[in-house]
C-alpha positions as a Markdown table, in Angstrom:
| # | Residue | x | y | z |
|---|---|---|---|---|
| 1 | Met | 91.7 | 75.1 | 99.1 |
| 2 | Thr | 92.0 | 72.7 | 102.0 |
| 3 | Gly | 89.8 | 72.5 | 105.1 |
| 4 | Asn | 92.5 | 74.6 | 107.1 |
| 5 | Ala | 90.6 | 77.7 | 108.3 |
| 6 | Thr | 93.6 | 79.3 | 109.6 |
| 7 | Asn | 95.1 | 79.4 | 106.1 |
| 8 | Leu | 98.7 | 78.9 | 107.3 |
| 9 | Arg | 99.8 | 77.2 | 104.1 |
| 10 | Gly | 100.7 | 79.8 | 101.6 |
| 11 | Pro | 99.2 | 77.9 | 98.6 |
| 12 | Asp | 95.8 | 78.1 | 100.3 |
| 13 | Arg | 95.7 | 82.0 | 100.5 |
| 14 | Pro | 95.7 | 82.9 | 96.8 |
| 15 | Trp | 92.2 | 81.5 | 96.5 |
| 16 | Leu | 90.9 | 84.1 | 99.1 |
| 17 | Leu | 92.8 | 86.8 | 97.4 |
| 18 | Asp | 91.2 | 85.9 | 94.0 |
| 19 | Arg | 87.6 | 85.6 | 95.5 |
| 20 | Ala | 88.1 | 89.2 | 96.9 |
| 21 | Arg | 89.3 | 90.5 | 93.6 |
| 22 | His | 86.4 | 88.8 | 91.7 |
| 23 | Trp | 84.0 | 90.6 | 94.0 |
| 24 | Gln | 86.0 | 93.7 | 94.0 |
| 25 | Arg | 86.6 | 93.8 | 97.7 |
| 26 | Pro | 89.5 | 94.8 | 99.9 |
| 27 | Thr | 91.5 | 92.2 | 101.5 |
| 28 | Ala | 92.7 | 92.1 | 105.1 |
| 29 | Ala | 94.8 | 89.7 | 106.9 |
| 30 | Leu | 95.1 | 89.2 | 110.7 |
| 31 | Leu | 98.2 | 87.6 | 111.8 |
| 32 | Phe | 98.1 | 86.0 | 115.4 |
| 33 | Asp | 101.8 | 86.7 | 116.3 |
| 34 | Val | 101.6 | 84.7 | 119.5 |
| 35 | Pro | 104.9 | 83.3 | 120.7 |
| 36 | Leu | 105.4 | 79.5 | 120.4 |
| 37 | Ala | 105.9 | 79.1 | 124.1 |
| 38 | Ile | 102.6 | 80.7 | 124.8 |
| 39 | Val | 100.8 | 78.6 | 122.3 |
| 40 | Gln | 102.4 | 75.4 | 123.7 |
| 41 | Ala | 101.2 | 76.5 | 127.4 |
| 42 | Gln | 97.6 | 77.0 | 126.0 |
| 43 | Asn | 97.6 | 73.8 | 124.1 |
| 44 | Ala | 98.7 | 72.0 | 127.2 |
| 45 | Gly | 95.6 | 73.2 | 129.1 |
| 46 | Arg | 93.1 | 72.1 | 126.4 |
| 47 | Ala | 90.8 | 69.0 | 126.8 |
| 48 | Arg | 92.2 | 67.7 | 123.6 |
| 49 | Val | 95.9 | 68.4 | 123.6 |
| 50 | Val | 97.5 | 68.6 | 120.0 |
| 51 | Pro | 100.9 | 66.9 | 119.9 |
| 52 | Ser | 103.6 | 69.3 | 120.7 |
| 53 | Asp | 105.6 | 68.7 | 117.4 |
| 54 | Val | 102.3 | 69.4 | 115.5 |
| 55 | Val | 101.9 | 72.8 | 117.1 |
| 56 | Ser | 105.5 | 73.7 | 116.5 |
| 57 | Glu | 105.2 | 72.7 | 112.7 |
| 58 | Phe | 102.1 | 74.8 | 112.2 |
| 59 | His | 103.6 | 77.7 | 114.3 |
| 60 | Ala | 106.6 | 77.6 | 111.9 |
| 61 | Leu | 104.2 | 78.1 | 109.0 |
| 62 | Leu | 103.2 | 81.5 | 110.2 |
| 63 | Pro | 103.9 | 84.0 | 107.5 |
| 64 | Thr | 105.5 | 87.4 | 108.3 |
| 65 | Val | 103.8 | 90.7 | 107.7 |
| 66 | Asp | 106.0 | 91.3 | 104.6 |
| 67 | Gln | 105.2 | 87.9 | 103.2 |
| 68 | Leu | 101.5 | 88.7 | 103.4 |
| 69 | Arg | 101.9 | 92.1 | 102.0 |
| 70 | Asp | 104.0 | 90.5 | 99.1 |
| 71 | Glu | 101.2 | 88.0 | 98.4 |
| 72 | Gly | 98.9 | 91.0 | 97.8 |
| 73 | Trp | 96.9 | 91.6 | 100.9 |
| 74 | Asp | 95.8 | 95.3 | 101.1 |
| 75 | Thr | 95.9 | 95.4 | 104.9 |
| 76 | Val | 97.7 | 93.2 | 107.4 |
| 77 | His | 97.0 | 93.4 | 111.1 |
| 78 | Leu | 99.1 | 92.0 | 113.9 |
| 79 | Ala | 96.9 | 90.8 | 116.8 |
| 80 | Ser | 99.4 | 91.9 | 119.3 |
| 81 | Thr | 98.9 | 95.5 | 118.2 |
| 82 | Ile | 95.2 | 95.6 | 118.3 |
| 83 | Ile | 93.8 | 97.5 | 121.2 |
| 84 | Arg | 90.6 | 96.3 | 122.8 |
| 85 | Thr | 88.2 | 99.0 | 123.6 |
| 86 | Gly | 84.6 | 98.8 | 125.2 |
| 87 | Arg | 83.4 | 96.0 | 127.3 |
């Protein structure tokens, strides 16, 4: 597994599933389904701007809900569908 905490690369995710199975724990994936234009705009406002082509490359690596389910994730959540409650 690489140091990529976002686990965008498909080959990095099976390790997480294996660990969960080892400990007999359910798995859940959270997919941040943010449109590329919004990601690029947020990136432009950062103190340390990531090159646009790198942002595009990583965005293209985002799996789909179906891909994550096919990999074996028990639950897949889309960030855009989560409702914030409380404070």
